[in-house]
N, C-alpha and C positions, 0 to 999 in steps of 0.2 A: 349541450345536446349533441354536438358533433362527436365528442369522445364516446358517448353512449352508443352511437351508431357505428363508430369505427372499431370498437373493441371486438365485436363479433367477427368482422372481416379480417382484422389483424390476427386473431386467434386461428381462424380457418386457413389463412395463407402462411402461418408459421413464420412471420417476419418480425422484425424489431422496429419500433418507432422510437426515435430518440429526440427528446426535447431538451434544449439548452435554455436556461432561464437566468435571470439576474436577481440579485438581492436588493431590496429597498429597505429603508428604515422607517418604521412607524414613529410618528411624532407623539410624545407625551406618554410613552410606555414606562411605567415605574417598576413593574415586576415582569418576569419572563423575558424572553428575547425580543428586542425591538426589531429584529430582522424578519422580513416577510418576502415571499416571492410574488411577482406580478401575475395577473391572470386569474385570480380567484382561487377557489378550493378544488375545482374540477381536476386539475392536473395532479394535485396532491392525493386526491381520492382514487383516481383511476390508475395511477402509476403502480407498477409492480415493484420496481426498484427505484429508490431516490438516493442520489449520492451528493454529498457536500464536498466539493473540491476546492481547496484553498492553497495558495502559495504561502509557505511558511518562512522561506528565506531564499537568498541568492547564493549561487555557487560561483565563486570568482577564481579566475586564473590571473594572478597579480591584481591589476586594476580593472580587468575586463570581466563582465558578467557572462558566464558560459552556460548557465543553467539555473534551475530552480529546485528547491526542496519543496515537495508537495505533500499535503496531507489529504487523504480521502477518507471520509467518514460515511458509513452507510446509515442514512437517516431512516429509510423504510425499506423493508425487503419482504415480499410475500412468498418468495421461492427458496429462501435460505435464512439462517439466523441473522437478525438485524443488529445494528449498533456495533459493528466491527470497525476497526480503524487501521489504516496502514500509512506509513510515511516512506516515500521513495524519491529518487532524483529524476528529473527530466532535463536532459542535456539538449541544448539548442542544436538543430541539424542532425540529431542522433536519435532522440526519443527517450524512452525510459532506460536508465542506465543499468545494464546487466552487470557491469563490473561493480557498481555501487551495491547492488543486491548481493553479489558474491561476497563482498567484504562484510556487509552487515550480517548475513546468514552464517558466514564463516566464524564470526565472533560469537554469535548465539550458539552455534553448535560446538564451540570449543576447538575448532580446527585452526582458526587464526587466533593467536594470543595477542591481547591488547594490554599494554602497561603504559599508562599515561597517554601520550599521543603517538607512541611507537607501536607498530604492528609487526608481528613476527609470524612466520610460517615455517614449520619443520625446523625449529630452533635457529632460524636465519631471519635477521631483521629485513623486512621488505619495504619499510618506509616510515617516515615521521609525518603524521597527518594523513587524513583520509584521501585528500587530492593527490598527494605524492604516491600513495599506495595504488590509487586508480591508474596513475600514469605508469607505475611499475608494471602493473598487470596488463596494461595495454601494450607495453613494450615486450612483455614476456608472456605470450598467450599459453605456453605450455604450463607455466606455474598457475595461471588462472584456471586452466582446464583441470589440473590436479586438485586445486582447492574446490572447484565446482563438483568434481567427482566425490571428494570426501564429504562435502556438504550433502549431496544427494544420497550418500550412503547412510547419513544420520538424519534423514528427513523425519522419521517418526519422533525422534527426540525434539526436534525443532517444532514440529506440529503440536506435540503435547504442550510445549512451553508457550507457544503463541496462542493456541486455542484454549488452553486451560483445561485439558481433558483430565477428569478426576481419576486418580489411581484406584483400582478395585481394592476393597477391603479384603484382608486375608480370610475372614470367615464368610465372605460373600460368595454365593454360588454363581459361577460364571455363565452357566447355561440358561438359567432362568431369570 
């Protein structure tokens, strides 16, 4: 009942209400997901966007854990297409790793070449392994900036690849 009364005033004040919940397991579920969130169905119903955020792995610097690889899946979205998924790095004391994104998007755009575990940029090897490349880019911000600039120049290519935008047919009329 509280959410029914809150939605009108939330919409009027143009603010965001963020709920953080935990997952519980239902006992004896044979089919479907045994996971459920606490608090009943009201939050699921009234939410405009629901995200499933999970840690998928640890990022280590030798023996010390320095961050997490995180997967975010859009479970429900009333304001944009749902069921999208993204994987990114969260570094402790730093936040979401921009350098990790530059590396990943650089490989997707073809700006950074990857063969095996070696990464190359502009026909120069910049490191073996993702963490070494991240350290190289942190030490050489000019190289990171030029990779970012090249990635931004090819954003349409990356967006089409990530979003799966269909290519228009040759016989298809583009105006109508």
